[in-house]
LUMDRENGU-901042 format. One record per residue (C-alpha): x, y, z; residue number from 1; residue in three letters. Coordinates in steps of 0.02 Angstrom, whole numbers, plus 50000, padded with zeros to 5 digits. Layout:
REM LUMDRENGU-901042
ATOM     c1     c2     c3  torba  kolvex
ATOM      X      Y      Z    NUM     ala
...
END
This chain:
REM LUMDRENGU-901042
ATOM     c1     c2     c3  torba  kolvex
ATOM  51142  51647  52719      1     met
ATOM  51330  51613  52679      2     asp
ATOM  51403  51528  52547      3     ala
ATOM  51386  51361  52607      4     lys
ATOM  51208  51356  52621      5     ser
ATOM  51091  51409  52494      6     phe
ATOM  50889  51436  52480      7     asp
ATOM  50846  51368  52305      8     lys
ATOM  50638  51439  52317      9     ser
ATOM  50697  51594  52229     10     lys
ATOM  50845  51543  52136     11     leu
ATOM  50819  51488  51938     12     pro
ATOM  50872  51308  51943     13     ser
ATOM  50749  51266  52050     14     arg
ATOM  50634  51263  51896     15     his
ATOM  50749  51099  51841     16     val
ATOM  50798  51012  51998     17     thr
ATOM  50659  51036  52129     18     glu
ATOM  50515  50925  52157     19     gly
ATOM  50422  50767  52107     20     pro
ATOM  50385  50847  51935     21     glu
ATOM  50591  50885  51891     22     arg
ATOM  50605  50686  51896     23     ala
ATOM  50666  50666  51708     24     pro
ATOM  50751  50844  51720     25     his
ATOM  50860  50758  51876     26     arg
ATOM  50875  50605  51782     27     ser
ATOM  50968  50686  51637     28     tyr
ATOM  51106  50770  51778     29     tyr
ATOM  51118  50576  51850     30     tyr
ATOM  51159  50548  51688     31     ala
ATOM  51327  50659  51685     32     met
ATOM  51385  50576  51849     33     gly
ATOM  51304  50718  51978     34     leu
ATOM  51253  50662  52143     35     ser
ATOM  51096  50712  52211     36     asp
ATOM  51174  50834  52334     37     glu
ATOM  51257  50914  52180     38     glu
ATOM  51083  50922  52091     39     ile
ATOM  51011  51011  52238     40     his
ATOM  51162  51159  52237     41     arg
ATOM  51164  51333  52139     42     pro
ATOM  51200  51293  51964     43     phe
ATOM  51353  51399  51902     44     val
ATOM  51349  51411  51714     45     gly
ATOM  51553  51438  51675     46     val
ATOM  51546  51508  51502     47     ala
ATOM  51695  51516  51395     48     thr
ATOM  51764  51567  51215     49     cys
ATOM  51882  51427  51196     50     trp
ATOM  51916  51378  51017     51     asn
ATOM  52050  51347  50893     52     glu
ATOM  52024  51486  50797     53     ala
ATOM  52169  51619  50878     54     ala
ATOM  52282  51599  51020     55     pro
ATOM  52186  51721  51102     56     cys
ATOM  52050  51579  51172     57     asn
ATOM  52160  51414  51172     58     ile
ATOM  52196  51437  51360     59     ala
ATOM  52021  51462  51411     60     leu
ATOM  51969  51293  51430     61     gln
ATOM  52123  51283  51550     62     arg
ATOM  52072  51436  51657     63     gln
ATOM  51873  51361  51654     64     ala
ATOM  51925  51189  51745     65     gln
ATOM  52000  51317  51882     66     ala
ATOM  51844  51400  51899     67     val
ATOM  51758  51256  51913     68     lys
ATOM  51848  51206  52045     69     lys
ATOM  51817  51373  52148     70     gly
ATOM  51637  51328  52119     71     val
ATOM  51647  51163  52185     72     asn
ATOM  51748  51225  52335     73     glu
ATOM  51607  51340  52372     74     ala
ATOM  51477  51219  52371     75     his
ATOM  51390  51277  52208     76     gly
ATOM  51386  51150  52044     77     thr
ATOM  51483  51216  51899     78     pro
ATOM  51395  51183  51710     79     arg
ATOM  51521  51224  51602     80     glu
ATOM  51482  51279  51426     81     phe
ATOM  51571  51368  51264     82     thr
ATOM  51518  51499  51153     83     thr
ATOM  51578  51576  50982     84     ile
ATOM  51707  51705  50946     85     thr
ATOM  51779  51789  50803     86     val
ATOM  51958  51846  50814     87     thr
ATOM  51992  52001  50721     88     asp
ATOM  52180  51989  50698     89     gly
ATOM  52118  51856  50579     90     ile
ATOM  51960  51909  50521     91     ala
ATOM  52053  52085  50483     92     met
ATOM  52062  52158  50293     93     gly
ATOM  51948  52046  50199     94     his
ATOM  51744  52020  50198     95     gln
ATOM  51754  51902  50372     96     gly
ATOM  51770  52072  50460     97     met
ATOM  51604  52110  50432     98     lys
ATOM  51567  51942  50568     99     ser
ATOM  51664  52035  50692    100     ser
ATOM  51529  52159  50772    101     leu
ATOM  51411  52051  50755    102     ala
ATOM  51482  51904  50843    103     ser
ATOM  51475  52012  50976    104     arg
ATOM  51290  51997  50994    105     asp
ATOM  51269  51815  50959    106     val
ATOM  51394  51791  51086    107     ile
ATOM  51290  51884  51225    108     ala
ATOM  51132  51812  51130    109     asp
ATOM  51201  51637  51130    110     ser
ATOM  51262  51633  51322    111     val
ATOM  51086  51718  51378    112     glu
ATOM  51007  51566  51289    113     leu
ATOM  51090  51427  51374    114     thr
ATOM  51071  51536  51531    115     met
ATOM  50895  51521  51514    116     arg
ATOM  50847  51357  51436    117     gly
ATOM  50946  51248  51587    118     his
ATOM  50902  51397  51718    119     cys
ATOM  51062  51429  51797    120     tyr
ATOM  51096  51544  51941    121     asp
ATOM  51248  51616  51903    122     ala
ATOM  51377  51652  51780    123     leu
ATOM  51573  51655  51784    124     val
ATOM  51633  51700  51592    125     gly
ATOM  51796  51702  51526    126     ile
ATOM  51841  51792  51379    127     ala
ATOM  51999  51810  51263    128     gly
ATOM  51963  51905  51098    129     cys
ATOM  51903  52071  51054    130     asp
ATOM  51710  52050  51059    131     lys
ATOM  51691  51911  51181    132     ser
ATOM  51724  52026  51313    133     leu
ATOM  51609  52147  51296    134     pro
ATOM  51504  52017  51228    135     gly
ATOM  51518  51911  51406    136     met
ATOM  51473  52082  51528    137     met
ATOM  51332  52105  51403    138     met
ATOM  51249  51936  51453    139     ser
ATOM  51276  51971  51626    140     met
ATOM  51189  52120  51629    141     leu
ATOM  51043  52060  51519    142     arg
ATOM  51022  51920  51647    143     leu
ATOM  51077  51997  51805    144     asn
ATOM  51127  51852  51885    145     val
ATOM  51281  51865  52021    146     pro
ATOM  51412  51852  51880    147     ser
ATOM  51608  51862  51906    148     val
ATOM  51716  51916  51737    149     phe
ATOM  51878  51853  51708    150     met
ATOM  51981  51898  51555    151     tyr
ATOM  52092  51741  51494    152     gly
ATOM  52263  51845  51465    153     gly
ATOM  52372  51933  51366    154     ser
ATOM  52495  51866  51242    155     ile
ATOM  52679  51866  51289    156     leu
ATOM  52771  52007  51169    157     pro
ATOM  52874  51938  51027    158     gly
ATOM  53050  51970  51013    159     arg
ATOM  53136  52033  50840    160     tyr
ATOM  53294  52118  50816    161     lys
ATOM  53310  52153  50997    162     asp
ATOM  53149  52233  51017    163     lys
ATOM  52978  52188  51091    164     asp
ATOM  52835  52169  50929    165     val
ATOM  52669  52133  50916    166     thr
ATOM  52557  52079  50761    167     val
ATOM  52542  52271  50765    168     leu
ATOM  52712  52262  50687    169     asp
ATOM  52662  52118  50566    170     val
ATOM  52504  52222  50506    171     phe
ATOM  52617  52376  50465    172     glu
ATOM  52779  52252  50401    173     ala
ATOM  52657  52235  50268    174     val
ATOM  52635  52413  50217    175     gly
ATOM  52819  52418  50221    176     gln
ATOM  52835  52274  50115    177     his
ATOM  52730  52341  49978    178     ser
ATOM  52827  52494  49964    179     ala
ATOM  52971  52396  49926    180     gly
ATOM  53064  52423  50108    181     asn
ATOM  53045  52248  50195    182     leu
ATOM  53116  52091  50099    183     pro
ATOM  53011  51946  50093    184     asp
ATOM  53144  51836  50197    185     glu
ATOM  53112  51984  50345    186     glu
ATOM  52935  51993  50328    187     leu
ATOM  52923  51807  50354    188     leu
ATOM  53040  51809  50503    189     ala
ATOM  52952  51943  50576    190     leu
ATOM  52774  51861  50557    191     glu
ATOM  52849  51697  50628    192     cys
ATOM  52886  51782  50816    193     val
ATOM  52787  51905  50840    194     ala
ATOM  52658  51801  50931    195     cys
ATOM  52739  51679  51023    196     pro
ATOM  52615  51613  51164    197     ser
ATOM  52440  51606  51201    198     ala
ATOM  52320  51768  51244    199     gly
ATOM  52269  51910  51142    200     ala
ATOM  52371  52049  51073    201     cys
ATOM  52477  52126  51203    202     gly
ATOM  52457  52314  51158    203     gly
ATOM  52317  52416  51237    204     gln
ATOM  52184  52372  51098    205     phe
ATOM  52001  52318  51116    206     thr
ATOM  52051  52137  51201    207     ala
ATOM  52171  52219  51337    208     asn
ATOM  52051  52419  51338    209     thr
ATOM  51895  52278  51390    210     met
ATOM  52004  52181  51508    211     ala
ATOM  52033  52341  51613    212     cys
ATOM  51859  52409  51614    213     val
ATOM  51818  52228  51677    214     ser
ATOM  51914  52282  51830    215     glu
ATOM  51859  52450  51842    216     ala
ATOM  51688  52435  51814    217     ile
ATOM  51665  52314  51963    218     gly
ATOM  51636  52132  51887    219     leu
ATOM  51806  52065  51883    220     ala
ATOM  51907  52023  52013    221     leu
ATOM  52044  52147  52068    222     pro
ATOM  52220  52118  51964    223     asn
ATOM  52134  51988  51870    224     ser
ATOM  52163  52058  51702    225     ala
ATOM  52358  52095  51707    226     gly
ATOM  52430  51911  51721    227     ala
ATOM  52478  51857  51543    228     pro
ATOM  52375  51705  51468    229     ala
ATOM  52521  51572  51485    230     pro
ATOM  52561  51638  51690    231     tyr
ATOM  52493  51478  51797    232     glu
ATOM  52422  51626  51929    233     ser
ATOM  52285  51641  51805    234     arg
ATOM  52237  51495  51882    235     asp
ATOM  52230  51564  52052    236     glu
ATOM  52118  51702  51995    237     tyr
ATOM  52001  51581  51902    238     ala
ATOM  51985  51460  52067    239     glu
ATOM  51940  51641  52158    240     ala
ATOM  51815  51692  52029    241     ser
ATOM  51712  51520  52071    242     gly
ATOM  51742  51566  52240    243     arg
ATOM  51681  51741  52205    244     ala
ATOM  51520  51717  52122    245     val
ATOM  51448  51590  52261    246     met
ATOM  51483  51719  52367    247     asn
ATOM  51389  51836  52262    248     leu
ATOM  51245  51724  52275    249     ile
ATOM  51224  51710  52433    250     ala
ATOM  51229  51895  52472    251     gln
ATOM  51124  51929  52304    252     asn
ATOM  51222  52043  52229    253     ile
ATOM  51198  52058  52064    254     arg
ATOM  51287  52164  51893    255     pro
ATOM  51155  52279  51899    256     arg
ATOM  51202  52322  52072    257     asp
ATOM  51385  52344  52026    258     ile
ATOM  51366  52417  51867    259     cys
ATOM  51284  52597  51892    260     thr
ATOM  51314  52737  51785    261     arg
ATOM  51435  52790  51920    262     lys
ATOM  51539  52636  51864    263     ala
ATOM  51514  52665  51690    264     phe
ATOM  51603  52837  51712    265     glu
ATOM  51751  52729  51783    266     asn
ATOM  51766  52620  51653    267     ala
ATOM  51764  52747  51525    268     ala
ATOM  51884  52847  51617    269     thr
ATOM  51984  52690  51625    270     val
ATOM  51980  52674  51439    271     val
ATOM  52055  52857  51414    272     ala
ATOM  52182  52855  51550    273     ala
ATOM  52266  52705  51467    274     thr
ATOM  52237  52761  51286    275     gly
ATOM  52136  52618  51253    276     gly
ATOM  52037  52577  51095    277     ser
ATOM  51920  52668  51010    278     thr
ATOM  51800  52521  51021    279     asn
ATOM  51765  52557  51206    280     gly
ATOM  51666  52694  51146    281     gly
ATOM  51556  52564  51062    282     leu
ATOM  51559  52446  51178    283     his
ATOM  51511  52544  51344    284     leu
ATOM  51353  52605  51276    285     pro
ATOM  51309  52435  51204    286     ala
ATOM  51334  52350  51414    287     met
ATOM  51256  52511  51489    288     ala
ATOM  51104  52468  51368    289     his
ATOM  51100  52295  51427    290     glu
ATOM  51069  52375  51612    291     ala
ATOM  50942  52504  51547    292     gly
ATOM  51070  52652  51553    293     ile
ATOM  51082  52774  51431    294     asp
ATOM  51276  52799  51421    295     phe
ATOM  51298  52841  51239    296     asp
ATOM  51459  52902  51129    297     leu
ATOM  51447  53077  51153    298     leu
ATOM  51428  53051  51361    299     glu
ATOM  51577  52943  51355    300     val
ATOM  51673  53053  51243    301     ala
ATOM  51650  53178  51400    302     glu
ATOM  51736  53069  51508    303     ile
ATOM  51873  53062  51388    304     phe
ATOM  51896  53249  51389    305     lys
ATOM  51941  53256  51566    306     lys
ATOM  52019  53102  51588    307     thr
ATOM  52222  53132  51593    308     pro
ATOM  52324  53001  51477    309     tyr
ATOM  52434  52912  51606    310     ile
ATOM  52482  52734  51524    311     ala
ATOM  52629  52714  51425    312     asp
ATOM  52551  52566  51317    313     leu
ATOM  52556  52525  51123    314     lys
ATOM  52497  52577  51010    315     pro
ATOM  52530  52771  51051    316     gly
ATOM  52659  52717  51174    317     gly
ATOM  52783  52589  51200    318     gln
ATOM  52747  52450  51332    319     tyr
ATOM  52608  52289  51332    320     val
ATOM  52521  52228  51452    321     ala
ATOM  52638  52105  51529    322     lys
ATOM  52765  52269  51559    323     asp
ATOM  52594  52351  51658    324     met
ATOM  52548  52195  51744    325     tyr
ATOM  52746  52199  51824    326     glu
ATOM  52723  52391  51840    327     ala
ATOM  52591  52373  51975    328     gly
ATOM  52430  52335  51853    329     gly
ATOM  52268  52388  51877    330     met
ATOM  52257  52405  52063    331     pro
ATOM  52403  52533  52041    332     met
ATOM  52310  52623  51903    333     leu
ATOM  52151  52630  51994    334     leu
ATOM  52234  52692  52155    335     arg
ATOM  52324  52838  52048    336     thr
ATOM  52151  52895  51978    337     leu
ATOM  52066  52876  52126    338     leu
ATOM  52179  52991  52234    339     asp
ATOM  52175  53117  52066    340     gly
ATOM  51992  53128  52102    341     gly
ATOM  51953  53021  51931    342     tyr
ATOM  51842  52881  51975    343     leu
ATOM  51696  52845  52098    344     his
ATOM  51778  52750  52244    345     gly
ATOM  51607  52694  52313    346     asp
ATOM  51537  52601  52164    347     cys
ATOM  51520  52409  52231    348     leu
ATOM  51608  52264  52139    349     thr
ATOM  51626  52079  52149    350     val
ATOM  51708  52055  52295    351     thr
ATOM  51576  52116  52389    352     gly
ATOM  51684  52280  52444    353     lys
ATOM  51671  52436  52357    354     thr
ATOM  51851  52490  52231    355     leu
ATOM  51899  52609  52353    356     glu
ATOM  51903  52460  52478    357     glu
ATOM  51976  52354  52358    358     asn
ATOM  52132  52469  52330    359     leu
ATOM  52148  52495  52510    360     glu
ATOM  52361  52483  52533    361     gly
ATOM  52392  52501  52357    362     ile
ATOM  52518  52647  52322    363     thr
ATOM  52601  52708  52185    364     phe
ATOM  52792  52634  52127    365     asn
ATOM  52881  52751  52056    366     ala
ATOM  53026  52622  52010    367     asp
ATOM  52934  52601  51851    368     gln
ATOM  52880  52679  51690    369     lys
ATOM  52733  52611  51611    370     val
ATOM  52615  52715  51725    371     ile
ATOM  52634  52893  51755    372     tyr
ATOM  52554  53008  51912    373     pro
ATOM  52417  53110  51870    374     val
ATOM  52502  53232  51904    375     thr
ATOM  52628  53222  51775    376     asn
ATOM  52522  53123  51634    377     pro
ATOM  52589  53078  51448    378     leu
ATOM  52449  53215  51397    379     ser
ATOM  52328  53317  51495    380     pro
ATOM  52170  53265  51397    381     thr
ATOM  52120  53068  51381    382     gly
ATOM  52211  52958  51234    383     gly
ATOM  52036  52928  51154    384     val
ATOM  51952  53091  51112    385     val
ATOM  51751  53101  51026    386     gly
ATOM  51735  53234  50875    387     leu
ATOM  51563  53315  50836    388     gln
ATOM  51534  53426  50682    389     gly
ATOM  51441  53438  50485    390     thr
ATOM  51532  53285  50453    391     leu
ATOM  51463  53176  50622    392     ala
ATOM  51320  53265  50684    393     pro
ATOM  51297  53080  50783    394     asp
ATOM  51470  53099  50847    395     gly
ATOM  51654  53010  50799    396     ala
ATOM  51795  52945  50886    397     ile
ATOM  51980  52958  50865    398     val
ATOM  52133  52880  50966    399     lys
ATOM  52264  53036  50993    400     val
ATOM  52389  52940  51109    401     ala
ATOM  52553  52968  51033    402     gly
ATOM  52498  53084  50934    403     met
ATOM  52605  53258  50910    404     thr
ATOM  52471  53356  50782    405     thr
ATOM  52301  53366  50827    406     leu
ATOM  52211  53452  50677    407     arg
ATOM  52209  53427  50511    408     phe
ATOM  52149  53489  50349    409     arg
ATOM  52132  53411  50173    410     gly
ATOM  52025  53381  50044    411     pro
ATOM  51939  53229  50024    412     ala
ATOM  51971  53060  49918    413     arg
ATOM  51814  52946  49930    414     val
ATOM  51804  52762  49936    415     phe
ATOM  51645  52665  49947    416     asp
ATOM  51719  52515  50039    417     cys
ATOM  51880  52447  50132    418     glu
ATOM  51938  52362  49987    419     glu
ATOM  51944  52500  49868    420     glu
ATOM  52040  52604  49985    421     ala
ATOM  52166  52468  50020    422     phe
ATOM  52212  52436  49833    423     glu
ATOM  52234  52634  49805    424     ala
ATOM  52348  52618  49972    425     val
ATOM  52430  52481  49886    426     glu
ATOM  52468  52557  49725    427     asn
ATOM  52496  52718  49823    428     arg
ATOM  52358  52814  49733    429     gln
ATOM  52333  52933  49850    430     tyr
ATOM  52413  53104  49892    431     glu
ATOM  52515  53177  50042    432     glu
ATOM  52395  53289  50151    433     gly
ATOM  52213  53203  50098    434     glu
ATOM  52088  53136  50212    435     val
ATOM  52028  52961  50155    436     leu
ATOM  51854  52929  50149    437     ile
ATOM  51797  52760  50190    438     ile
ATOM  51604  52736  50194    439     arg
ATOM  51462  52613  50191    440     tyr
ATOM  51557  52488  50315    441     glu
ATOM  51424  52555  50472    442     gly
ATOM  51358  52449  50576    443     pro
ATOM  51201  52434  50462    444     arg
ATOM  51285  52482  50291    445     gly
ATOM  51444  52360  50290    446     gly
ATOM  51358  52260  50361    447     pro
ATOM  51454  52235  50533    448     gly
ATOM  51540  52393  50553    449     met
ATOM  51714  52317  50493    450     arg
ATOM  51890  52382  50567    451     glu
ATOM  52029  52440  50445    452     met
ATOM  52174  52388  50534    453     leu
ATOM  52250  52333  50360    454     ser
ATOM  52242  52502  50280    455     thr
ATOM  52295  52606  50425    456     thr
ATOM  52442  52485  50439    457     ala
ATOM  52478  52481  50268    458     ala
ATOM  52487  52674  50269    459     leu
ATOM  52595  52671  50432    460     tyr
ATOM  52732  52546  50342    461     gly
ATOM  52734  52649  50188    462     gln
ATOM  52789  52806  50301    463     gly
ATOM  52625  52914  50272    464     met
ATOM  52531  52882  50454    465     gly
ATOM  52554  53039  50493    466     asp
ATOM  52531  53138  50306    467     lys
ATOM  52351  53081  50284    468     val
ATOM  52185  53074  50398    469     ala
ATOM  52060  52921  50386    470     leu
ATOM  51896  52941  50414    471     ile
ATOM  51747  52808  50407    472     thr
ATOM  51564  52755  50465    473     asp
ATOM  51661  52576  50504    474     gly
ATOM  51785  52545  50653    475     arg
ATOM  51964  52543  50693    476     phe
ATOM  52065  52406  50773    477     ser
ATOM  52117  52469  50950    478     gly
ATOM  52298  52453  50879    479     ala
ATOM  52258  52587  50752    480     thr
ATOM  52374  52742  50767    481     arg
ATOM  52370  52907  50683    482     gly
ATOM  52218  53002  50636    483     phe
ATOM  52114  52882  50613    484     cys
ATOM  51933  52937  50637    485     ile
ATOM  51781  52802  50657    486     gly
ATOM  51628  52788  50695    487     his
ATOM  51554  52917  50602    488     val
ATOM  51356  52959  50614    489     gly
ATOM  51232  52941  50559    490     pro
ATOM  51321  52817  50438    491     glu
ATOM  51320  52840  50246    492     ala
ATOM  51167  52698  50240    493     ala
ATOM  51062  52803  50311    494     val
ATOM  51094  52958  50213    495     gly
ATOM  51229  53049  50348    496     gly
ATOM  51322  53172  50302    497     pro
ATOM  51476  53054  50252    498     ile
ATOM  51360  52983  50110    499     ala
ATOM  51374  53160  50008    500     leu
ATOM  51548  53181  50013    501     val
ATOM  51647  53206  49851    502     glu
ATOM  51818  53180  49809    503     thr
ATOM  51898  53353  49819    504     gly
ATOM  51789  53415  49976    505     asp
ATOM  51876  53513  50102    506     met
ATOM  51861  53427  50287    507     ile
ATOM  51959  53506  50450    508     thr
ATOM  51974  53404  50608    509     ile
ATOM  52004  53464  50764    510     asp
ATOM  52019  53342  50902    511     ala
ATOM  52081  53491  51013    512     glu
ATOM  51905  53566  51003    513     lys
ATOM  51823  53393  50960    514     gly
ATOM  51771  53475  50797    515     arg
ATOM  51747  53367  50628    516     ile
ATOM  51680  53482  50508    517     asp
ATOM  51639  53461  50311    518     leu
ATOM  51667  53635  50207    519     glu
ATOM  51512  53626  50078    520     val
ATOM  51369  53754  50093    521     asn
ATOM  51200  53662  50151    522     asp
ATOM  51119  53698  49965    523     asp
ATOM  51260  53602  49866    524     val
ATOM  51236  53459  50002    525     leu
ATOM  51044  53485  49981    526     glu
ATOM  51067  53432  49803    527     ala
ATOM  51171  53304  49825    528     arg
ATOM  51067  53240  49962    529     arg
ATOM  50905  53227  49804    530     lys
ATOM  51026  53131  49691    531     asn
ATOM  51059  53005  49833    532     trp
ATOM  50992  52827  49842    533     ala
ATOM  51035  52697  49979    534     pro
ATOM  51184  52570  49910    535     arg
ATOM  51123  52396  49927    536     glu
ATOM  51245  52267  50002    537     thr
ATOM  51270  52076  49934    538     asp
ATOM  51206  52025  50109    539     tyr
ATOM  51029  51981  50061    540     ala
ATOM  51003  51822  50177    541     ser
ATOM  51102  51745  50324    542     gly
ATOM  51150  51805  50509    543     val
ATOM  51236  51971  50449    544     leu
ATOM  51069  52024  50335    545     trp
ATOM  50970  51991  50505    546     lys
ATOM  51090  52096  50584    547     tyr
ATOM  51072  52237  50478    548     ala
ATOM  50877  52245  50500    549     gln
ATOM  50923  52252  50684    550     leu
ATOM  51063  52352  50715    551     val
ATOM  51050  52531  50777    552     gly
ATOM  51184  52674  50778    553     thr
ATOM  51347  52671  50824    554     ala
ATOM  51316  52816  50957    555     arg
ATOM  51207  52701  51063    556     lys
ATOM  51318  52547  51041    557     gly
ATOM  51267  52471  50881    558     ala
ATOM  51133  52370  50987    559     val
ATOM  51005  52242  50917    560     thr
ATOM  50885  52233  51037    561     his
ATOM  50783  52374  51156    562     pro
ATOM  50887  52322  51306    563     gly
ATOM  50858  52342  51488    564     gly
ATOM  50738  52485  51498    565     ala
ATOM  50630  52392  51399    566     ala
ATOM  50612  52245  51506    567     glu
ATOM  50461  52154  51587    568     lys
ATOM  50539  52030  51678    569     his
ATOM  50722  51992  51754    570     cys
ATOM  50793  51822  51703    571     tyr
ATOM  50871  51819  51886    572     ala
ATOM  50692  51826  51962    573     asp
ATOM  50606  51699  51859    574     ile
END
């Protein structure tokens, strides 16, 4: 079978297009202007997260049209639909952030329901913002129909006082403003220029981290993650993605053929090598879970531990996604890692070729400053580190890219929610050398595992980012920098050790050894445990209540269903 002739007898869409009994179904397609020939082609879902919530998403509709053109050219019938996003930059710093992580699973669920309900045969997913990238890829792995992922592209950097700036600079400027070091008019001037175009945040925050993952894991076409959203070249990648998914149907290559355990190890390697978001340690286990692969936070952290940090990207470094793209992009980064022995080159990709075959002819460009050779890395171990110890028996995670000090010891100052912590930071009600604890912000306890960028950025804005540590059972933004440890498990809501910490307790963090420990005797902790009771939240109904009932541990990816290992049927084979 080639890409111009398809046998629908084994494709899901036969249930809505073939035989006399499907005449009513076909009548709907005629109503939308499809020809008889188009109705009997394979149906390809073209899913986007287009909306007007944020610049991350506003270019996706344009790119979807290009995908549809590619599908049509390759003799498929595209069916466009959209799903939600919650944009972290706008949800950040208030109760709205509780919706963010839950949106990842709603995205995956809604794509699954649309695909199942209409019996589409394949999927091209275009996503632009944070949780929409893993959510879209999770749906691909869950459905296991031939799929291609495409990133909507990053934002162009802003310019302020002759320097490139990102939204992180605005968050940190809020801290400078609260400290009295930045006048109102300068804050306004910065916020007006920091985000000058469509596209997701430009640093190696969660969106760009997961975009890099999409190429490394084999679900996206080579170099499709690199070009900024405004570049018209993105439309060429979109068309190519449409053609590629038709080829995958013809060859019956599915996401689980591509996303093997070795492919997940490649993905984790790229997160560490680029100094990527700590959220990679949450989303990779969740994606693996959809494929029935056990790949938890601690296993991800083992990959991080042995991976050199080689991409000098914000927030720990100097450059943004546009700079990396112009320097050689993901193909050059992958080539460098492969030649250094850090990747599995035999993993299949959506091109129908292996990762190594895709990289033939790619050489290292020494005439650039963004990507370093593995023989001369920015640091010998990854930009992201896993931690474990008496405070976090189920693990925790920290981004160390750009940090000079990897050890910290100090007394705890405890807060039971982010708002309390942010208020204390705004009012300078903390001391240098302290370890700020923000708890009851985990997947279940939040509910929703909020990111803490507003708090961490405010600390940096006050010049205290490297003088205190911050620990939470919630999350940190990919834009966070400093000694900020998230994903502490077990979380406070289920009685993990973080629930028993009291202000003044000594805490030791050693990112070199991968340790995080509470220096309190076991008998004292046991006495505290007897007096501990679960904390109620304000969310007694609605989607966040439902999420809290279903969500699992951060170590396993904060997933909400049993995953691929519990499947009794595969959608692609219905």
